[in-house]
NUZAMI-578051 format. One record per residue (C-alpha): residue in three letters; x, y, z. Coordinates in steps of 0.02 Angstrom, whole numbers, padded with zeros to 5 digits, always signed. Example, Ala and Ser with C-alpha at 12.3 -4.5 7.8 and 13.67 -1.06 7.14 Angstrom:
<tortis>
ALA+00615-00225+00390
SER+00684-00053+00357
</tortis>
This chain:
<tortis>
UNK+00688+01574+01057
UNK+00618+01531+00885
UNK+00603+01344+00847
UNK+00561+01264+00680
UNK+00508+01082+00679
UNK+00528+01005+00508
UNK+00522+00844+00411
UNK+00524+00786+00230
UNK+00368+00682+00200
UNK+00361+00551+00063
UNK+00213+00642-00019
UNK+00124+00808+00002
UNK-00035+00724+00065
UNK+00059+00649+00213
UNK+00075+00739+00379
UNK+00193+00714+00524
UNK+00113+00660+00688
UNK+00282+00670+00775
UNK+00304+00856+00744
UNK+00131+00893+00808
UNK+00162+00792+00966
UNK+00320+00893+01001
UNK+00235+01059+00968
UNK+00085+01015+01075
UNK+00200+00975+01222
UNK+00313+01126+01207
UNK+00214+01256+01109
UNK+00155+01350+01263
UNK+00334+01379+01322
UNK+00423+01411+01156
UNK+00385+01494+00988
UNK+00370+01339+00878
UNK+00325+01327+00694
UNK+00298+01169+00594
UNK+00374+01166+00419
UNK+00337+01011+00315
UNK+00411+00973+00145
UNK+00427+00820+00033
UNK+00577+00721-00023
UNK+00541+00781-00201
UNK+00553+00967-00158
UNK+00711+01055-00221
UNK+00836+01068-00079
UNK+00865+01252-00114
UNK+00679+01286-00091
UNK+00677+01195+00076
UNK+00831+01284+00142
UNK+00768+01452+00082
UNK+00602+01428+00170
UNK+00682+01377+00335
UNK+00804+01523+00322
UNK+00660+01644+00297
UNK+00582+01587+00461
UNK+00740+01644+00555
UNK+00746+01501+00682
UNK+00868+01486+00826
UNK+00837+01299+00834
UNK+00781+01180+00697
UNK+00731+01000+00726
UNK+00710+00864+00594
UNK+00608+00705+00610
UNK+00707+00568+00522
UNK+00654+00404+00442
UNK+00731+00284+00317
UNK+00638+00368+00174
UNK+00701+00545+00209
UNK+00867+00536+00300
UNK+00980+00560+00148
UNK+00882+00711+00085
UNK+00876+00781+00262
UNK+01066+00771+00277
UNK+01084+00874+00119
UNK+00970+01008+00192
UNK+01068+01007+00356
UNK+01234+01028+00264
UNK+01170+01184+00177
UNK+01086+01256+00332
UNK+01246+01248+00433
UNK+01341+01346+00300
UNK+01216+01488+00291
UNK+01164+01487+00475
UNK+01321+01438+00573
UNK+01247+01484+00742
UNK+01088+01382+00727
UNK+01061+01231+00840
UNK+01016+01075+00740
UNK+00923+00930+00822
UNK+00879+00762+00747
UNK+00748+00639+00808
UNK+00645+00494+00745
UNK+00670+00307+00723
UNK+00811+00321+00596
UNK+00928+00411+00717
UNK+00872+00333+00881
UNK+01001+00194+00859
UNK+01188+00201+00820
UNK+01196+00380+00882
UNK+01387+00380+00875
UNK+01376+00340+00690
UNK+01258+00484+00654
UNK+01356+00611+00756
UNK+01513+00559+00664
UNK+01435+00558+00492
UNK+01335+00720+00508
UNK+01454+00840+00595
UNK+01331+00984+00578
UNK+01210+00903+00702
UNK+01215+00966+00882
UNK+01091+00847+00966
UNK+00996+00686+00939
UNK+00835+00654+01034
UNK+00821+00466+01060
UNK+00655+00375+01070
UNK+00497+00458+01134
UNK+00529+00641+01109
UNK+00399+00751+01193
UNK+00476+00772+01365
UNK+00656+00752+01306
UNK+00638+00885+01172
UNK+00556+01006+01293
UNK+00694+00982+01422
UNK+00827+01004+01288
UNK+00751+01168+01230
UNK+00753+01236+01408
UNK+00939+01195+01422
UNK+00979+01271+01252
UNK+00891+01431+01307
UNK+00960+01418+01484
UNK+01119+01351+01563
UNK+01164+01217+01438
UNK+01168+01073+01565
UNK+01143+00943+01431
UNK+01209+00802+01540
UNK+01046+00815+01638
UNK+00933+00785+01487
UNK+00889+00600+01483
UNK+00868+00532+01307
UNK+00987+00654+01222
UNK+01151+00627+01129
UNK+01257+00784+01115
UNK+01431+00854+01083
UNK+01541+00920+01224
UNK+01694+01027+01191
UNK+01848+00962+01284
UNK+02015+01052+01287
UNK+02085+00958+01138
UNK+01934+00876+01057
UNK+01746+00868+01040
UNK+01670+00718+01128
UNK+01503+00636+01090
UNK+01405+00594+01247
UNK+01253+00480+01255
UNK+01139+00508+01404
UNK+01034+00369+01480
UNK+00861+00343+01405
UNK+00709+00429+01477
UNK+00573+00327+01565
UNK+00415+00295+01466
UNK+00288+00434+01467
UNK+00114+00428+01540
UNK+00014+00450+01380
UNK-00133+00527+01469
UNK-00025+00672+01526
UNK+00018+00720+01347
UNK-00080+00860+01263
UNK-00173+00824+01103
UNK-00075+00848+00940
UNK-00235+00867+00839
UNK-00301+01038+00891
UNK-00194+01161+00792
UNK-00299+01290+00700
UNK-00174+01301+00558
UNK-00208+01117+00515
UNK-00396+01139+00494
UNK-00395+01204+00313
UNK-00294+01052+00256
UNK-00382+00910+00348
UNK-00490+00865+00199
UNK-00348+00851+00075
UNK-00213+00766+00179
UNK-00193+00606+00279
UNK-00215+00624+00467
UNK-00108+00505+00570
UNK-00179+00454+00738
UNK-00120+00345+00881
UNK-00225+00265+01017
UNK-00077+00168+01090
UNK+00111+00152+01088
UNK+00211-00008+01087
UNK+00189-00183+01015
UNK+00163-00350+01104
UNK+00262-00447+00974
UNK+00449-00467+00945
UNK+00471-00485+00757
UNK+00658-00464+00733
UNK+00646-00362+00572
UNK+00537-00228+00652
UNK+00582-00080+00763
UNK+00421-00100+00859
UNK+00489-00261+00935
UNK+00615-00161+01037
UNK+00487-00076+01150
UNK+00411-00198+01273
UNK+00228-00179+01319
UNK+00082-00077+01253
UNK+00016+00086+01329
UNK-00152+00162+01288
UNK-00224+00336+01283
UNK-00381+00371+01382
UNK-00534+00317+01284
UNK-00636+00475+01308
UNK-00491+00586+01254
UNK-00465+00476+01101
UNK-00648+00488+01051
UNK-00649+00676+01077
UNK-00498+00699+00963
UNK-00570+00588+00827
UNK-00737+00678+00831
UNK-00649+00846+00823
UNK-00552+00792+00668
UNK-00707+00725+00582
UNK-00809+00881+00619
UNK-00667+00991+00554
UNK-00665+00900+00387
UNK-00543+00753+00397
UNK-00573+00628+00257
UNK-00441+00495+00293
UNK-00374+00449+00465
UNK-00236+00318+00476
UNK-00211+00238+00645
UNK-00026+00207+00674
UNK-00048+00080+00816
UNK+00064-00067+00776
UNK-00072-00193+00822
UNK-00236-00100+00837
UNK-00338-00254+00887
UNK-00224-00322+01024
UNK-00348-00266+01157
UNK-00518-00329+01101
UNK-00632-00219+01207
UNK-00534-00060+01167
UNK-00536-00095+00980
UNK-00720-00143+00978
UNK-00770+00015+01071
UNK-00677+00123+00945
UNK-00752+00028+00797
UNK-00926+00058+00870
UNK-00888+00243+00897
UNK-00824+00266+00719
UNK-00974+00177+00643
UNK-01091+00296+00734
UNK-00991+00455+00697
UNK-00894+00429+00535
UNK-00984+00560+00427
UNK-00901+00486+00273
UNK-00725+00487+00343
UNK-00618+00333+00303
UNK-00512+00246+00436
UNK-00363+00133+00408
UNK-00292+00013+00538
UNK-00146-00106+00555
UNK-00217-00266+00626
UNK-00150-00437+00669
UNK-00274-00550+00582
UNK-00246-00714+00674
UNK-00293-00638+00843
UNK-00450-00549+00780
UNK-00593-00611+00887
UNK-00744-00688+00797
UNK-00867-00577+00891
UNK-00776-00422+00827
UNK-00783-00488+00649
UNK-00968-00526+00669
UNK-01001-00351+00733
UNK-00909-00271+00587
UNK-00995-00383+00460
UNK-01164-00332+00527
UNK-01140-00148+00568
UNK-00993-00072+00471
UNK-01047+00038+00324
UNK-00958-00016+00164
UNK-00799+00079+00125
UNK-00761+00171+00288
UNK-00636+00043+00358
UNK-00474-00021+00281
UNK-00367-00156+00360
UNK-00180-00174+00334
UNK-00123-00349+00378
UNK+00060-00398+00387
UNK+00076-00579+00330
UNK+00260-00565+00280
UNK+00283-00754+00257
UNK+00182-00915+00267
UNK+00341-01017+00290
UNK+00340-01084+00470
UNK+00529-01098+00485
UNK+00548-00919+00426
UNK+00424-00852+00552
UNK+00510-00950+00690
UNK+00680-00880+00639
UNK+00619-00701+00659
UNK+00520-00737+00819
UNK+00356-00706+00731
UNK+00202-00795+00794
UNK+00069-00823+00663
UNK-00075-00946+00649
UNK-00105-00959+00463
UNK-00274-01045+00476
UNK-00343-00912+00592
UNK-00272-00775+00481
UNK-00360-00850+00330
UNK-00521-00862+00429
UNK-00513-00677+00472
UNK-00466-00618+00298
UNK-00602-00721+00214
UNK-00736-00671+00338
UNK-00694-00488+00312
UNK-00689-00513+00124
UNK-00855-00603+00119
UNK-00938-00461+00216
UNK-00893-00345+00069
UNK-00878-00202+00194
UNK-00690-00179+00218
UNK-00544-00169+00095
UNK-00391-00268+00147
UNK-00208-00230+00111
UNK-00095-00381+00141
UNK+00094-00362+00156
UNK+00234-00483+00108
UNK+00420-00467+00139
UNK+00542-00550+00019
UNK+00713-00594+00087
UNK+00674-00653+00264
UNK+00785-00791+00339
UNK+00760-00969+00277
UNK+00654-00908+00131
UNK+00721-00950-00042
UNK+00646-00911-00212
UNK+00537-01067-00214
UNK+00469-01048-00038
UNK+00432-00865-00070
UNK+00337-00919-00225
UNK+00233-01026-00107
UNK+00206-00880+00012
UNK+00150-00767-00130
UNK+00028-00898-00197
UNK-00041-00932-00023
UNK-00081-00749+00003
UNK-00141-00711-00173
UNK-00265-00854-00154
UNK-00354-00742-00026
UNK-00381-00612-00164
UNK-00338-00458-00059
UNK-00389-00290-00131
UNK-00204-00245-00121
UNK-00053-00358-00103
UNK+00106-00261-00061
UNK+00266-00352-00101
UNK+00407-00270-00003
UNK+00589-00316+00020
UNK+00675-00340+00187
UNK+00753-00182+00260
UNK+00894-00212+00385
UNK+00839-00072+00502
UNK+00957-00002+00632
UNK+00916-00067+00804
UNK+00830-00228+00748
UNK+00884-00401+00801
UNK+00895-00459+00620
UNK+01023-00325+00580
UNK+01127-00377+00731
UNK+01123-00557+00670
UNK+01149-00519+00486
UNK+01307-00626+00476
UNK+01213-00777+00542
UNK+01107-00781+00385
UNK+01239-00717+00265
UNK+01152-00552+00230
UNK+01225-00418+00120
UNK+01129-00254+00115
UNK+01139-00070+00070
UNK+01254+00029+00183
UNK+01138+00179+00178
UNK+00953+00202+00194
UNK+00840+00110+00158
UNK+00961-00033+00202
UNK+00874-00152+00083
UNK+00944-00327+00080
UNK+01043-00373-00076
UNK+01052-00559-00042
UNK+01081-00692+00089
UNK+01133-00875+00099
UNK+00970-00937+00020
UNK+00914-00792-00089
UNK+01052-00719-00199
UNK+01041-00550-00283
UNK+00982-00627-00446
UNK+00826-00693-00361
UNK+00793-00524-00282
UNK+00802-00442-00454
UNK+00676-00566-00525
UNK+00555-00543-00382
UNK+00565-00354-00407
UNK+00494-00383-00581
UNK+00348-00473-00499
UNK+00322-00322-00386
UNK+00322-00204-00534
UNK+00183-00286-00633
UNK+00088-00331-00475
UNK+00076-00145-00434
UNK+00030-00094-00611
UNK-00103-00225-00638
UNK-00175-00310-00483
UNK-00157-00172-00354
UNK-00218-00041-00478
UNK-00369-00152-00520
UNK-00360-00111-00704
UNK-00415-00282-00767
UNK-00472-00395-00626
UNK-00577-00514-00732
UNK-00433-00542-00851
UNK-00303-00569-00717
UNK-00409-00693-00619
UNK-00435-00792-00779
UNK-00249-00795-00813
UNK-00194-00842-00637
UNK-00331-00972-00611
UNK-00343-01054-00782
UNK-00190-01017-00887
UNK-00031-01007-00783
UNK+00021-01138-00656
UNK+00005-01010-00516
UNK-00018-00823-00487
UNK+00166-00801-00449
UNK+00214-00886-00613
UNK+00103-00766-00711
UNK+00173-00609-00630
UNK+00351-00675-00645
UNK+00337-00723-00827
UNK+00251-00559-00871
UNK+00377-00460-00768
UNK+00522-00543-00858
UNK+00440-00505-01027
UNK+00410-00325-00973
UNK+00594-00306-00928
UNK+00656-00385-01091
UNK+00542-00269-01189
UNK+00620-00115-01107
UNK+00452-00052-01046
UNK+00522-00013-00873
UNK+00613+00134-00953
UNK+00459+00218-01026
UNK+00292+00280-00962
UNK+00124+00203-00993
UNK-00059+00249-01010
UNK-00207+00135-00985
UNK-00208+00078-01166
UNK-00024+00033-01154
UNK-00055-00083-01006
UNK-00183-00180-01108
UNK-00083-00187-01269
UNK+00074-00242-01176
UNK-00015-00382-01085
UNK-00088-00439-01251
UNK+00085-00434-01331
UNK+00150-00545-01191
UNK+00008-00669-01210
UNK+00031-00677-01398
UNK+00215-00718-01369
UNK+00171-00879-01277
UNK+00215-01039-01372
UNK+00064-01119-01456
UNK+00106-01302-01468
UNK-00068-01368-01440
UNK-00143-01439-01283
UNK-00023-01528-01167
UNK-00056-01712-01143
UNK-00117-01755-00970
UNK+00034-01806-00867
UNK+00163-01727-00981
UNK+00190-01597-00846
UNK+00128-01597-00665
UNK+00014-01452-00705
UNK-00154-01535-00676
UNK-00117-01593-00499
UNK-00209-01507-00356
UNK-00047-01445-00277
UNK+00020-01365-00437
UNK+00035-01196-00352
UNK+00159-01272-00229
UNK+00269-01346-00364
UNK+00409-01258-00455
UNK+00426-01255-00643
UNK+00563-01199-00757
UNK+00536-01040-00855
UNK+00507-01137-01015
UNK+00383-01254-00929
UNK+00282-01105-00865
UNK+00270-01032-01039
UNK+00227-01201-01116
UNK+00089-01233-00988
UNK+00017-01059-01014
UNK+00026-01070-01203
UNK-00064-01237-01203
UNK-00204-01173-01090
UNK-00231-01000-01162
UNK-00400-00971-01245
UNK-00369-00813-01345
UNK-00553-00781-01378
UNK-00594-00782-01192
UNK-00447-00680-01132
UNK-00469-00550-01269
UNK-00654-00536-01228
UNK-00617-00513-01043
UNK-00485-00382-01082
UNK-00610-00284-01186
UNK-00739-00299-01047
UNK-00613-00237-00916
UNK-00557-00096-01029
UNK-00732-00027-01044
UNK-00759-00043-00856
UNK-00602+00059-00822
UNK-00676+00218-00894
UNK-00800+00336-00813
UNK-00835+00417-00980
UNK-00858+00340-01150
UNK-00681+00300-01213
UNK-00628+00392-01369
UNK-00521+00248-01431
UNK-00487+00065-01402
UNK-00320-00024-01390
UNK-00378-00157-01513
UNK-00434-00139-01693
UNK-00622-00122-01700
UNK-00676-00241-01838
UNK-00866-00234-01835
UNK-00935-00169-02000
UNK-01018+00001-01981
UNK-01185-00059-02049
UNK-01185-00207-01929
UNK-01140-00091-01786
UNK-01286+00024-01832
UNK-01401-00126-01842
UNK-01360-00180-01667
UNK-01383-00004-01601
UNK-01554+00002-01683
UNK-01603-00165-01606
UNK-01548-00111-01433
UNK-01657+00043-01448
UNK-01808-00047-01521
UNK-01802-00206-01415
UNK-01718-00160-01250
UNK-01814-00294-01154
UNK-01710-00424-01248
UNK-01563-00365-01145
UNK-01640-00347-00971
UNK-01780-00257-00878
UNK-01648-00140-00805
UNK-01589-00093-00979
UNK-01766-00067-01040
UNK-01804+00044-00890
UNK-01671+00168-00949
UNK-01777+00206-01104
UNK-01627+00254-01210
UNK-01665+00295-01391
UNK-01548+00257-01534
UNK-01476+00433-01533
UNK-01438+00424-01346
UNK-01356+00254-01368
UNK-01242+00323-01504
UNK-01191+00461-01384
UNK-01172+00365-01221
UNK-01139+00182-01264
UNK-01004+00071-01334
UNK-01038-00102-01403
UNK-00925-00249-01443
UNK-00961-00426-01503
UNK-00878-00571-01408
UNK-00870-00750-01476
UNK-00932-00833-01315
UNK-01069-00807-01186
UNK-00995-00678-01067
UNK-01139-00681-00942
UNK-01125-00869-00921
UNK-00937-00859-00900
UNK-00949-00722-00767
UNK-01080-00817-00667
UNK-01018-00997-00683
UNK-00846-00993-00764
UNK-00908-01101-00908
UNK-00854-01056-01085
UNK-01006-01075-01200
UNK-00966-01045-01384
UNK-01137-01091-01450
UNK-01196-00920-01394
UNK-01104-00758-01427
UNK-01120-00594-01333
UNK-01160-00418-01381
UNK-01078-00317-01243
UNK-01155-00145-01219
UNK-01081-00024-01093
UNK-01172+00136-01051
UNK-01087+00291-00981
UNK-01225+00395-00906
UNK-01271+00478-00743
UNK-01366+00380-00614
UNK-01483+00462-00489
UNK-01383+00544-00351
UNK-01219+00529-00446
UNK-01109+00675-00495
UNK-01019+00590-00641
UNK-01052+00448-00762
UNK-00990+00273-00728
UNK-00986+00116-00836
UNK-01143+00009-00831
UNK-01120-00154-00927
UNK-01261-00251-01010
UNK-01251-00410-01112
UNK-01361-00479-01249
UNK-01341-00666-01277
UNK-01344-00710-01463
UNK-01369-00881-01539
UNK-01236-00911-01671
UNK-01365-00944-01808
UNK-01457-00783-01763
UNK-01293-00686-01772
UNK-01260-00752-01946
UNK-01434-00698-01999
UNK-01407-00526-01922
UNK-01243-00505-02017
</tortis>
């Protein structure tokens, strides 16, 4: 019996751990092929490929991001292969099985929950006597005299993880390990009961044997894996287990990168100390679900979170400069309105995570929050991804506005295209980070830029257009708005107040200088054009180039050590004059206008590097000297 296991991944680089677990368990008994596609692939191509494999049984792993596309594939498959047996599994179909069997009439079976043993038993009955009532964890159709009945069997007991074969040893995966993401689990289950999350449904945590886990990881690394994502819901729940794996990865990483989901407020100080001392920079990434800093919201969704301990962990990791952190927020949770979410956003942005993901509540099937949707007045999408459209405290209009925040947050902060500029704007110009992203997001929407593409230069010119649109009514008098108080980030301002505060605080010379600095740093090769009009006279520009070549020690010993002549500088360097002392600003935050800056950025290979990268140097210029030079 030929079996095809399939799924539609979100991107080509992703791989399905679930399919490999099923094949590892049943591959010795049945002829099983894995066929992975993406949600962007043409449906005809997917169906044609599955058809060419001539399966007797095809199984699909289903999630909120692929269920609708999967249904389209199933509809077509049934028409061209009427005898095929179609099986669904995965978190999206493991709840409300009656609904799915009714909606997708082409489906023969649904495997509910953990699938390895259930799927294997089901295949034996499909090939054998068809005693489906004996297969725990399966929903199926039974033909009665006058109707077809949907039957739901009792769930299967939890598996002993140490009896499961490894899903990581397939030879056909080896050529692709270096170019795709490898998903890896060391445990199943979650100790917490957050009511918006499917993981809260399974009680308890089970672990794989440590030596087997190490052996699988080492195998993947030696076969060329470059990125391994651990899918454990709370990787650090068991301190000794997590610490032992961290130690193992540090000793054996060979350049591979590892990503973990951790719960920051339970991270033990001794583990943090060990990572700060021993972890090589760049091999670990932490994903931390904050979701909300509003205590009443966390209580409403049965989420335990100690904010002070979370901050301690995030800052200690950040200060070690060893590990990138990805912090998650969820807009639309119970008892969170627009203003309190603004506070949550500002609380988390204050930690300066390398990435801040702003997501929107999904009312997932099987979760407690979906069952209690009426209690909070939720309205949400009927079909996947079941995103909330509003509730008693956060109407749809607020959701739309926050989505504009998400848009510019992704384009600017998470992409790290102008970090110096953004930190200046959120710290010194706008009342709070949220107010900046909201005001800019609203401007972006009004300008119609969400309908068109963008290149790097566009992102800079559009931010500058927004800043130039701010009202310039002079400096605000102290006390005219509550902007100078220490708790300004916690206060709410009207849209006009935000713009007035920002316009009164904006120093155009500084922000333009920082934008130019960031722009140069965002290129690995000398940029062919700038997004601003280059105004330095050619003779002055040549004069500065000559001085840099003749007196490099005026810049720094590091610059002088490069021994670049004037010809090499013309080829590999860009220069720009800024009307304040950039080096002083970057080191102390002080704006000194008595000294200007000649910013020189070199794009040249360093020893051991395979491609150029930007290397900035600054020459501080007294204003009188600059006038003489001109």
